[in-house]
N, C-alpha and C positions, 0 to 999 in steps of 0.2 A: 097805520100810515096810509091806509087806502084813501082817506079823504084828501090827502096832500096831492094826489095825482090829478085832482080836478083843476088845480091852480098852478102846479109846478110840473114842468116836463120831466118825466122819469129819465129820458135819455140825457137831458142836461144835468140832472142831479148825478147820474151815473158818471158822466164825463168829468164833472168836478171832483167826484170821489176818486176816480182813477188818477187824476192829476196829483191830488194830495197823497195818494198811496205811493205812486212812483217817486214823488218828491221825498217822501219819508225814507224809502229804500235807497235812494241816491245819497241822502245824507248819512244813512247807515254805512254805506260803502266808504264814504269820506271819513267817518269815525274810525272804521277799521284801518284805513290807511294811516290815520293819525296814531293809532295804537301801535301799528307795525313799525312806524318811524319814530318811536318814542325817544330815541337819542336826539332827534332833531326838534321834536315838538316840546320836550320837557323844559327847554330854556325859554320858551315863548310865553308871554303873559296870556292869561286865560281870556281876557277881553279881546285880544288880537285873534286868538283861535276862534272865538265866537264869531267875530266878524268874517273870518274865512268861511264859516258855515253859512252865514247870511248872504254873503256875496256869491258863494257857491250855489245857493239855491237859485239864483238868477241864471247861472250857467246850466244848472240842471233843467230849468224850465225851457231853455233853448232846445234841449234834447227831447224833453217830455211833451211839450206842447204840440209839435208836429205829429207825434204818434197819436195822441188823444184826439187831435183835430181830425185826422184821417178816420179813426174809428167812429168818431161822433157823426161825421158826414155820411159814412157808410150805413150807420144805424138809423139815419133819418130819411133815407131815400124812400119814396112811396112804395108800398108793398113790402118793404124790408125793415119796417119799424122795429127797433130792438126791443121796445116795450111790449110789442104784440106777438113777436115771432120767437118761439123757443129755438128754432134752428139758427136764426140770426144771432141769438145770444150765444149759442155754442160756437159759431164761427168767430164772433167777436172775441170770445174768451180765448180761443185757440190762437188767433192772431196776436192778441195781447201777450199771451204766454210765450210765443215764439220770439216776439220782439224783446220782451223782458229777458228771456234767456240770453239773447245776443248782447244786450246792454249790460247785464250783470257779468257776463263772461269778460267783456272788455274792462269792466271795473276790476275783476279778479286779476287779469293779466297786468293791469296798470300797477298793482301793488308791488310786484317784484320788478317790473320795468323801472319804476321810480327808484327803488332801492339800488339798482345797478347804475342807472344813467342820470339820476338826479333831475329827472324831467318827466312830466306826465306823458302818457302813451301818445305817440305820434307816428307819422308815416315812416320813420326810420325802422320801425318794427317789421316792415315788409321788405327790407333790403335783402333779407336772406330767405325770402319765400320760395326761392327755387331750390332750397336745400332743406325740405321739411324733416327728413330723417335725422340729419345732424342737429338741427335746432331742437327737435323733440328729445333727442338723447341728452343734449346739454340741459334742457329744462328739467328732464326727469331726474338727472343726477345732481342738479344744482339747487333745486328748490323742493319744498315739502309738497309735492304734487298731490299725493293722496289726501292729506289734510286740507289742502286748498280746495280740491274738488268736493270734499265733504262739506266744507263751509259753503261753497257755491250752491250745492244741492239743497242744503238746509235753508238757505236764504231764498232760493228760487221756489221751493215747495211752500215755504211760509207765505211768500207773495201770492202764489197760485191759490192757496187756501183762503187768503183774505179776499182775493178777487171773486172767488166762488161765493163767499159769505156776503160780500157787498152786492153781488149780482142778485142773489136770492132776496136780500132785504129790500133792495130798491126796485129792481125790475119785475120781480115776481110778486112782491107783496103790495106794491103801490097801485096795482091795477093798470088798466090801459089809459094812456094819455090821449086826449082829443087832438085831432090833427091841427086845429088852429092854434092850440097852446104850444104844440111842438114847433110850428112855424114861427111864432112870436119869440121863442127862446133861441132860435138859430143864431141871430146876431149877438144875443147876450152871451152865447158860448163862443162863437167863432171869433169875434173881435178880441177878447182877452187872450185866446189861444194864438192868434196871429201875432199879437204884441209880444206874447211870451216867446214865440219862435224867433222874433227879431231881437228881443232882449231889451230894446228901448225904442222910444219914439224920437227920431232925430231926422232932420232934414237932409243929412249927408250920408250917414253910415249906421249900420246896426251895431249892436254891442260887440266889441272885439276882445281879444285876450287881455289887452292892456288894463281893463277894468279890474282884473284879478290882482294886479300888482299895486297894492295899496299900502304896504308897510315896508319896513327895513328888513323884515325877516323873510328870506327867500322861501323857506318851507311853508310859511303861512300863505304867501302869495300863490305858490304852486298848489297848495291844498284847496284853494278856492276854485281852481279849474275843474272841469269835468272831462274825464279821459275819453268819453265817447265823442264829445265836441272836438277835442284836440286831435283825436285820431281821424275823425271823419273830415275835418277841415283839410288835413294833409292828403288823405286818400282821394277826396273828390275835388279838391281845389288846387292843392300844391303837388305833393307826391313826386316832386322832381320832374314834372312835365316840362318838356323843353320849351314849349311856347310860354309857359309862365316864367320860367327862368329867364328867357330872353326879355320878357316884358319887365321883369323886376330889374334886370341889369340895365335896361334902357332908362328906367326911372332914376338910377344912380349915376348914369353916364354923364361925364362932363368933359369938355374938350382938352383941358390941360392935364388929364389923368396921366398920360404917358410922360409928360414933363416932370410931374411930381414923382412918378415911379423912377424915372431916370436919375433924378436928383438923390432919391433915397439909396439907389444902388450905386451911385457914382459913375454912371455910364451915360452915353449919348445914344439916342435912337436914330435909326436911319429914316429920316423924315421923307425920303423919296418913295418909301414903300406905301402903297395905297391898297385898301382904304385905311389900314392901321399898320403901324410898324410892328415887326416881329422882334421880340426881345432876344438879342444874341450878342455875346461878347467874344471876340477872338483873343484867346489867351495865348500869348507867345512866350515860350521859355527858351532862353539862350544862356548857356548851352543846355540842351535837354539832358536829362538824367540817363547816363549810359547803362545803368543797372537799376531800372525801376523795380519797386517791390511787388510781390504778390499782394493782393488785397482781400481781406475777409471782413465783411460787414455783418455784424450780428445784431439782429433786431429782436430784442427781448420782449416777450409778451407782458404788458402792464408793469414793466420794471420801473415803478414810480420813484421819484426822488424822495418822497415822504417816507419810504421804507429803507432807504440806503443810509448807513451809518455815517459815511464820510460826507454826505450831503445833508447832515443834521436830521436824521430819522426822527419821526414823531412818535415812534413806538418804544416801549420799555424793554425791547428785546434786541439782541444782536442778530439782525436778519440778513446782513450782507457781509459776512467776514471775508469771503473770497474776493469780492469786488473791492472792498475797502483796502485789502492788502495789495491788490493789483494796482489800484489807483496811485500808489506811492512810486510806481515805476514807469509811469507814462504821463500823458497829458490829460488832465481831467478838467472839463468845462462844467462849472458849478451853476451856471445860470442859463440853462438850455430848456427849450420848450418844444412840444410836439405841434404839428400843424393841424391836428384834429383829435378826435376821441375814439377812433376806430382803427382796427388793424389795417384795413385797406388803405386808409389815408396815410398812415405812418409808413407803410411799405412803398406806396407810390411816391410820396414826397421825399423820403430818404434816398431812393434810388434815382429819381428823375428831377429832383430839385424844384418842383412846381407845386404851388399850393393846390390842395384839393378843395373844390368848390361844392356848393350845395347841390342837392338833387341825388339821383341814383348813383350807385358806385360806378365811377368812371371805367374801371376795368371790366365792367359788365356791359357797358354801352357799346353800340355799334361804332361810335366815333372812337372808342378805345382801340380799335383795330388800326387807326392811323398811326403815324410814326411820332413818337416822343423820344427825345434825345437825353439819355441819362448815363449813369456809370456803366451799365452793361453795354450800351451801344458804343460809348466812347472807347472803352477798354477792349471791346471786341475788335474795333477798327485798328487798335494798336497791337493786335496779335495775341491778346489774352484769351484763354479759355474762360468762358463765363458759365457759372453754375448757380443754381438756386436749390436750397434744401429747406424743406418744411416738415414738421412732425406729422402732418395730417394729409387729408385728401388734397391734392394740388389743384383741383378744380373748384375748390371753395373760393367764392368771390372771383372766379375765372382767373386765378393767379397764373396758372400754367399757360393758358392761351395768351394772356396779355404779355407776360414776361418773355415768352418765346417769340412774340411778334416784335419785341423791343430790345433785342440784343442778348438775351439769355439763350444759350445753346443747349444746356442740359438741366433738367428738373428732376429732383429726387424727393421721394415722399414715402408715406407709410407703406405704399405698395412695393417699395424697394427694400425697406428694412425688415419686412415681415409683418403682415397685418396681425398675426397672432400676438405680437408684442404690444399692440395698442391697448391702452387702458380705458379710453373713452373715445367719443367722436373727435376729440382733438388729436387722436393718433397715438404715436409712441411717446414715451418720456423723453425729455430733452437730451439726456445723456446718450440715449440710443442714436438719435440723429447726429449728435456731435461725434460719436465714435465712428459712425459711417462716413461722415464728412472728412474726418481726419484721415481715414484710410484712402478715400478717393483723392483728396488733395495731395497726399503724400505720393501717390502713384503719378500724378501729373508732374509734380516737382522732380521726381526721379527720372521722368522722361524728358526733362529739360524744358517743360512748358510753364510759362507764367499763367497765373489764373486770377480771376476775380470771382469770389463766392459770396453770395448773400445767404444768410441763415436766419430763418424765422422760427423762434421757439413757440411752444404752446402750453407747457405744463402749468404756468402761473395764470390759470384761468379756470373759472368754474367749469366743471364740477370739482376741481381741486384734487384730482387723483394723482398720487405720486407713488413711485416705486419704493421698495424697501432697500434703501442705500444708506451708507454710513455718514449721516450728518446729525448734529444735535437738534432734536425736535423741540418745538414749542409745547409746553405742558397742555394736556387735554383740558385742564381747568380753564384755560383761556377760551373765551367765547368764540373767537375767530381763529382758533388754532389750525383748522384745515386750510384756510386761506393763507395764513402766515407761514405755515409749513410749506405750502406750494411755492411761495416766494423764496423761502430759504433753500428749498431744493433747487430751484432754478439758479440761484446764486452758486450753489455747490457744483451743479453741472457746468455752469459757465467757467468757473475757476478751474475746474478739472480739465476742460477743453483747452483753455488758453495755456495752461501748464504743459499739456501734451504738445501743442504747437511750438511753444517756446523751447521745449526741451528736445525737439526733433531737429537735428542739424540739417536735415534735408530741406527743412522749411525755414532756414535762416533768411533774413531779409523779407519778412512777411509783415505787412501793416495790418493790424487788427483794430477794427472800429467797433465799439460797443455802444449801443443806444437802445431806446425802447420805442414801441409803436405809439404808446401814449402813456399818460400817468394813470393815477387811480385816485378816486375822490377821498379826501380826508378833511373832516371838519368843514363841510361845505357851507358857504354863506350866500352864494348867488347861483344863477343858472349855469353859465359856462364857468364854473369855479376854476380858479387858477391851479388847484391841486390836480385836476384832471389832465393838465397840460405839462406839468413839471416832470422832466425826464433827465437822465444822465447822458453825457457824451464823453467817451473816453477813447483815446488813441494810444496805441502801443505798437512798436516795431520790434520784432524779435532780435534785430541786430543792435538795438539800443542797450541791451543788458539791463542792469539794475541802476544805471547812472542817472536816468531821467525821472524826475518827480516834480511835475509842474501842475499847479492849480491855477486856472484862469477863470475870472468872474465875468469875462466878456459875454455880453448878451448874444445868444445864438438860437437858431431854430433848425428844424429838420432840413429845410432846403439849403442850409449852409453846409451840410455834410458833403454834398457833391463837390463844390469848389475846394473845400478844405482837404478832402481826400486827394483830389487832383493836384493840389499844391504839394502834397507829400510825395505823390508819384513823380512829379517833376517833368511832365510831358506837355507839349502844346496841345490845345484842344479848343473846340468851340463850346462856349458855355451858354446854354439856353436856360439855365436855372435862374431863380430869383434870389440866389444865395451869394454869400461872400466868404472868402477864405478866412476863417477865424484866426489863422496863424499869420495872416498878412497884416503887418502893422502899418502898411502904406496905403490901405484902402481909403478911398475918399468918400465913401457912402456913409449912410447912417445905420447903426445897429438897431434892428427892430425885429419883432416877432409878429407873424400873421398866422392866425389859426381860425378854423371854421368848425362848426357843428350844426348840421342841418341849415337853418337860416340865421344862425348866430355867428358873429365875427368877433374874434378877439385880437386886439392890437396892443403891443407892448413897446414902449420907447421911454428911455430916460427915467426909468423907475416907476412909470405909470402903466396901468392896465385899463384899456378901454374895451367895453363890450357893446357891440352894436346888434340890434335885433332888426334884421332886414324885413321881417314880416310885420313890423310895427306893433309888436305886442306891448312894448313899453319903450320909453325913451332910453338913450344910451346911459351907461353907468361908467364911472371913472374911479379907479382905486389906486392907491399907492401899493406897490408890491409888498411893502412892509406892513400894510394894514388892509386886509381884504374885507373888513367889516364896515368901513366908512365910505359911503358913496360921495365923492367930491364933485359930481357932475354939476350940481347947482352952484357950487362955489367957484368953479373954474370953467365957465362956459367957453372961453376962448381956447383953452387947451383941448376941451372936448371937440370943438369944431376943427381945430388943427389936426388932431389925430384921426378924426372921422374922415376928413378929406384924404388923408394919407392911406387909411385903410381901404376906402372906397376906390382910390386910385390903383392900389395893388389888386383889389378884387376885379376891377374893370379890366386892367391889363392882363391879369391871369385868365379871365374869362375869354377874351379875344385871342389870347395865345393858345388856349386849349381848343378853341374852335378854328384855329388856323394852324393845324399840325404841320410838322416839317415834311415837305415833299421829298421825293427821291432826288430831285434836282438840288435841293437845299442841303442835303446831307454832305458832310465833309468828305 
């Protein structure tokens, strides 16, 4: 090959070889993700999957091209010619190895991230970066870490071996390249790499995420993306930065948003407030309840409707016998949805009735120290003792700090139950927390104090560690037996706790509310899949006995829980929530659901489900709730536009409400 060096730049040939090598390994990682998600890929035609790899190569080049461009330019600097200097070759190889190690690691993480979130790796992976110990524990016990790391090392060493081989063949065997040949080849290499970094030549914008969404198959579309690109875009461009959030909100802002929101909620805004009105409804009850109940709100971890028998479970097992039995003696809402896909959003929205918007976890932000008015605040002002129980460390997601700043007086956690009882980073099993809560609430009732208690379970979450307690287990032959047993255990613990409360005469006249923080993906067909949002909502008062057994299919969301609970309490209050009392048949608003995940917005009304992507990765999608596989956006553009404006109106109103917290003067 030495004669080639007279006419072809060795550094240019080396750069081209590195592009092809990195592209090959990026496609290898894509192939591994496809194999790992066999349940999703098996139903997709081969030619569609092939197109995912072809489109994916363009996204891969957006990541690869800047890397190779940097190394190429460093290797062509005078006196640092990579074809002439052994030292520069070593430096170049080390830099390439370090960069490849980082890129391959992100690909590795993406595989399990996608399995859990149905989304390629993005900035939400950093939301818990302040809790590395807990996150490492979850990953260690939930995934095949050793095998994954071995796979990672095998692929990385194979790459490094090929780099060394190519370096020896091209840079050491071709001989030195003359300086003028190297100069001639600089634009030949630089221009294609710059184009590869941009993704396309366009007068307005570079290649964006939307290019990946080319088919009706969500997995094929997601497969085309590159996790390094999606992650870096969030970390360096989005990542919940306030200035970007405000910029994006300004893009969707329109003057009649408050009027649309008011009509949806059936209320009137105080237009005298400037610059924007604060959502508040003064709910007056006459006469007020002279004997208001205690209130217990139980937020079950990932207690998805798809696994609950009385909500038409999709599994061939009886996973929720206790909840199914309880549902016959209270009020069960069968058409309820979460406001997001994470525990922090479910906790915040359930207790404070306000949608959680994109960006960093609100409870962690400095603005989270401002005042938000929710069930703990309202009932604390009414003389209730307010408590919060969690199975784990109460500082996870800054739960304790936020809640105690917003009406919760007492927080109980793994440190109170005995840390030796913890099974994982999620803390103690659910029934241990429930037993402790029962004892504490009983003490309060015996002392004549009314209480509001919020309980957040944790056992129904990876790593799926459960205690040895008497419930019928799923057979080990079932592939997902650990996950399903965790769900069934949480159902057992829930039923046991409610039976304890209902059977304790000291706790008579206690309203129990059972819901979930979010759903759990099942048979996913799109990015913000409806299964991730479907949750139960169940109300039961220990004074009702067994006489009440009501099923309601009224559309509801987590922010409806606050006004619904207050309707049962029967006291006047100021309602700063976006919700409606689901048991009030006289409400004049519209039943709707508003949910968010990162920069995606879900909106449900009148049997339709709209998905908006505020980062413009692709156009909106519209589905019927009864058919989540057929996108009707093209057939019903007017309905898409109507729901889009409503969703953006809620989004805009919620954003300005969150950034205009209730001051001390505004508190009732």
